[in-house]
C-alpha positions in Angstrom: -32.5 -32.4 35.6 -29.7 -32.2 38.1 -28.5 -28.7 39.2 -26.0 -27.5 41.7 -27.0 -25.9 45.0 -25.6 -22.6 43.8 -23.6 -21.1 40.9 -20.6 -19.0 39.8 -20.8 -15.3 39.5 -19.0 -13.4 36.7 -16.1 -12.7 39.1 -15.7 -16.5 39.6 -17.2 -16.5 43.1 -19.5 -19.2 44.4 -23.0 -18.2 45.4 -25.2 -20.7 47.2 -28.8 -21.1 46.1 -30.9 -24.1 47.0 -34.5 -23.0 46.1 -36.3 -23.7 42.9 -39.6 -21.8 42.2 -41.9 -24.8 41.6 -45.0 -22.7 41.1 -43.3 -21.0 38.2 -42.0 -24.3 36.9 -45.5 -25.7 36.6 -46.9 -22.7 34.8 -43.9 -22.7 32.4 -44.4 -26.4 31.6 -48.1 -25.7 30.9 -47.3 -22.9 28.5 -44.7 -25.0 26.7 -47.1 -28.0 26.2 -50.0 -25.9 25.0 -47.7 -24.0 22.5 -46.4 -27.3 21.1 -49.9 -28.5 20.5 -50.9 -25.3 18.7 -47.8 -25.2 16.6 -48.2 -28.9 15.6 -51.7 -28.7 14.0 -53.2 -26.9 11.0 -55.2 -23.7 11.2 -58.4 -25.5 10.7 -57.6 -28.0 13.4 -56.4 -25.2 15.7 -59.8 -23.5 15.5 -61.5 -26.8 16.4 -59.4 -27.6 19.4 -59.0 -24.0 20.7 -61.9 -24.3 23.2 -60.4 -27.5 24.6 -56.9 -25.9 24.9 -58.4 -22.8 26.7 -60.3 -25.1 29.0 -57.1 -27.0 29.8 -55.5 -23.7 30.7 -58.3 -22.3 32.9 -59.0 -25.6 34.7 -55.3 -25.9 35.8 -54.7 -22.6 37.5 -51.5 -23.9 39.2 -50.1 -25.3 35.9 -49.6 -28.8 34.7 -48.2 -31.5 36.9 -44.4 -31.5 37.5 -42.7 -34.2 39.6 -40.3 -32.0 41.6 -40.2 -32.3 45.4 -40.2 -29.0 47.3 -37.4 -30.2 49.6 -34.0 -31.6 48.9 -34.9 -35.0 50.2 -32.5 -37.9 50.0 -29.9 -37.1 47.3 -28.9 -40.8 46.6 -32.6 -41.7 45.9 -33.0 -38.8 43.6 -29.8 -39.7 41.7 -31.1 -43.3 41.4 -34.5 -42.1 40.2 -33.1 -39.9 37.5 -30.5 -42.5 36.5 -33.2 -45.0 35.7 -34.5 -42.8 32.9 -31.1 -42.2 31.4 -29.7 -45.8 31.3 -32.6 -48.1 31.8 -35.8 -49.0 29.9 -39.1 -47.2 30.7 -40.4 -50.3 32.7 -38.5 -52.9 34.6 -39.0 -56.6 33.9 -40.0 -57.2 37.5 -43.0 -54.9 37.0 -44.4 -57.2 34.3 -46.5 -59.8 36.1 -48.3 -61.7 33.3 -48.2 -62.2 29.5 -50.3 -64.7 27.6 -49.4 -63.7 24.0 -52.2 -61.3 23.7 -52.4 -59.2 26.9 -49.8 -57.8 29.3 -50.4 -57.2 33.0 -48.0 -54.9 34.8 -47.9 -53.0 38.1 -47.0 -49.3 38.7 -47.1 -46.7 41.5 -49.9 -44.1 41.0 -48.3 -40.7 41.7 -51.7 -39.2 42.6 -52.3 -41.4 45.7 -49.0 -43.2 46.1 -50.6 -46.7 45.8 -49.5 -49.7 43.8 -51.9 -50.5 41.0 -52.2 -53.0 38.1 -53.3 -52.7 34.6 -53.9 -55.1 31.7 -53.5 -53.9 28.1 -53.1 -55.6 24.7 -49.7 -56.3 23.3 -50.1 -53.5 20.7 -51.1 -51.0 23.3 -48.2 -52.0 25.6 -45.6 -51.7 22.8 -47.1 -48.3 21.7 -46.6 -47.0 25.3 -43.1 -48.4 25.5 -41.7 -47.1 22.2 -42.6 -43.5 23.2 -39.6 -43.6 25.6 -37.1 -44.7 22.9 -35.0 -41.7 22.0 -34.5 -40.8 18.3 -31.3 -41.8 16.5 -28.3 -39.7 17.5 -30.4 -38.1 20.3 -28.2 -37.1 23.3 -29.8 -38.3 26.6 -27.3 -36.4 28.7 -26.4 -32.7 28.2 -24.2 -30.4 30.2 -24.9 -26.7 30.8 -23.4 -23.9 32.9 -20.4 -24.8 35.0 -20.6 -28.4 33.6 -20.2 -27.2 30.0 -17.0 -27.6 28.1 -16.1 -23.9 27.9 -16.4 -23.5 31.6 -14.7 -26.8 32.6 -11.2 -25.4 33.1 -12.5 -22.6 35.3 -14.6 -25.1 37.3 -11.5 -27.4 37.8 -9.5 -24.5 39.2 -12.2 -23.5 41.6 -12.8 -27.1 42.6 -9.1 -27.6 43.3 -9.1 -24.6 45.7 -12.3 -25.9 47.4 -10.8 -29.4 47.8 -7.9 -28.0 49.8 -10.2 -27.2 52.7 -12.6 -30.2 52.3 -10.2 -32.9 51.1 -11.3 -35.5 53.7 -14.9 -35.0 52.9 -14.3 -35.3 49.2 -12.4 -38.6 49.6 -15.3 -39.9 51.8 -17.9 -39.0 49.1 -15.8 -40.6 46.4 -15.8 -43.9 48.3 -19.5 -43.8 48.7 -20.4 -42.8 45.1 -17.7 -44.9 43.4 -18.9 -47.5 40.9 -19.4 -50.9 42.5 -17.5 -53.9 41.2 -19.3 -57.0 39.8 -18.6 -58.8 43.1 -19.9 -56.0 45.2 -23.1 -55.7 43.2 -23.9 -59.4 43.6 -23.2 -59.3 47.4 -25.3 -56.1 47.7 -28.3 -57.8 46.0 -28.4 -60.4 48.8 -26.6 -63.2 47.1 -23.6 -65.1 48.3 -20.0 -64.0 47.5 -19.4 -65.2 43.9 -15.6 -65.6 44.6 -16.0 -68.1 47.4 -16.6 -71.7 46.6 -20.1 -72.8 47.7 -19.0 -76.3 48.7 -15.6 -75.9 50.4 -15.6 -72.2 51.3 -12.2 -71.4 49.7 -11.5 -68.2 47.9 -10.7 -68.3 44.2 -9.8 -65.9 41.4 -11.7 -65.8 38.1 -9.3 -67.0 35.4 -11.6 -68.9 33.0 -14.8 -70.6 32.5 -15.7 -74.2 31.4 -19.3 -75.0 30.4 -21.1 -78.2 29.6 -22.1 -78.3 25.9 -23.5 -81.2 23.9 -22.6 -83.6 26.6 -19.0 -82.5 27.0 -16.9 -79.8 28.8 -15.7 -77.0 26.6 -13.7 -73.9 27.5 -15.7 -70.6 27.1 -13.3 -68.1 28.7 -9.5 -68.5 29.4 -7.5 -65.5 30.6 -4.1 -66.3 29.2 -2.4 -69.3 27.6 -1.4 -70.8 31.0 -5.0 -70.8 32.1 -6.2 -72.4 28.8 -3.6 -75.1 29.1 -4.6 -75.8 32.8 -8.3 -76.0 31.9 -7.6 -78.4 29.0 -5.7 -80.7 31.4 -8.5 -80.5 34.0 -11.1 -81.4 31.3 -9.0 -84.4 30.3 -8.6 -85.4 33.9 -12.3 -85.1 34.8 -13.3 -86.9 31.6 -10.9 -89.9 32.2 -11.0 -90.2 36.0 -14.2 -88.7 37.4 -16.6 -90.5 35.1 -15.6 -94.1 36.0 -15.4 -93.1 39.6 -19.0 -91.8 39.6 -20.2 -94.8 37.8 -18.4 -97.1 40.3 -20.0 -95.2 43.3 -23.5 -95.5 41.7 -23.0 -99.3 41.3 -21.8 -99.6 44.9 -24.9 -97.7 46.1 -27.2 -100.0 44.3 -25.5 -103.1 45.8 -25.3 -101.9 49.4 -27.3 -98.7 49.9 -27.5 -99.0 53.7 -23.8 -99.8 54.3 -22.5 -97.1 52.0 -20.2 -94.6 53.8 -19.6 -91.0 52.7 -16.4 -90.9 50.7 -14.0 -88.1 50.0 -15.3 -86.0 47.1 -13.8 -83.4 44.8 -15.4 -79.9 44.7 -16.5 -79.4 41.1 -16.3 -75.6 41.5 -12.7 -75.1 42.6 -11.2 -78.6 42.4 -10.3 -78.7 46.1 -10.8 -82.0 48.0 -13.4 -81.8 50.7 -14.7 -84.3 53.3 
């Protein structure tokens, strides 16, 4: 849950508020869970498990566990943490370490001691744990309340416009930081090289199309526009008719005089620039 550090009064004035009563939150969560259990069983079953429910209530005087830090912390990390549960699966592929067809070994961070641990379970058990996190059909994973709701959106926009007049520079800076990264920026941020720079010759190039090797031949997979498609077709014909005999001739020359062979001028296969 993401909440603002304050709210709007009935008069439309902003009131700052940055404290959440976590002790109350834990007790409320405990009450809700125990009520759900009681309402989900029959009367006969309720009598049988009532002692266990009472024990769960008395043994947890502070309430059930709730992951909610008592301080604001780093806002970006909290947004990233919540975003994983909204748009990503319950477990990342990088956390699955082994799978032999019958058992799955994965790693996780134990919230009780903060240490990284590993667990091996059967495939059936792993799937049963995973599908619990799959939402029901037509279930909304994102809901808006309060000043974010539709009925209050117009009022919020007006107040936000007045607020932006005094903090315009700060808002522009925040937008730049929180804006969605492009495909190129995400690849560079992950530690890889710039995908729009040729690995061999270092020249910049713009993505216009894609040619892949299929069944021993070059085929066009993507072509942005008719001109690009025509150009790629011409390049495929050129590479097929010229490059293949040239490569064959170079290999024959290397077999005849491997020690006397000199590095010749080559053609960059990525961007079609001649490099030495």
